[in-house]
N, C-alpha and C positions, 0 to 999 in steps of 0.2 A: 502493499497499498504505501501510498507518492499525500508524505506532510505536506503542505505547503504555508507559512506560514510569516509577518511579517510585519513593527510594530517603526513607527514614523511618528516623529514628533512634529505637529508647526501650532501656526496662531488663524486655526477654523475653528469652524465649531460641524460636530461634532455630527448635528444634523447635514449639515452639508455633504459635509464623506457620503454616511449613509446615502446620499440622495446617488449617489455616483455612482454605487457598493450595488443595490437593487435594481437601478435600469440596468441590465445587462445585458441587452443587448446594444449597448452604447459601448461596452467593455473593446471591444477588439478599436473605438475612441482613439484607447492611450494603451494601449497595451497592441503593437504593429504585431508579434506574434501572435494574433490571438486572430482567427480567420472566419473563425465562425460560432455558438452557443444558444443551447437550448438548455432552459431553464425546468421540468416538468413543478409546476403549481405557486405560492409565491415564497419572494424573498426569505421564504425568512430555519431557523435551528431547522433539521430533520430533509428539506428540498436534496431531490438532488439532481442531476441535466451529467449534458452531455460538451465538451470546451472540445472542438478542435483546433488544435495551432498546424505552425507550419511546422517541426519536424517529428509528427508525430500522426496516428491513425486520431480517432474522438474518442477521450476518454473523457471515463463515468467520472462521477462526480457528488458529495451526499455537501450539505452546507450547512457547520457548529454554530 
């Protein structure tokens, strides 16, 4: 299983960052390695989906 975690610190509102993350269709706008993404349900813990990146077949994911 692949796990990804990243931490950044900045002078922004958590709600503004959350809006970027929950709009998965815009993820390719700020990450050039993403070719496409599908989320099966709402952007909340437990939801699953798949992501297509440049160098790999589609990868399943679960939001935690």
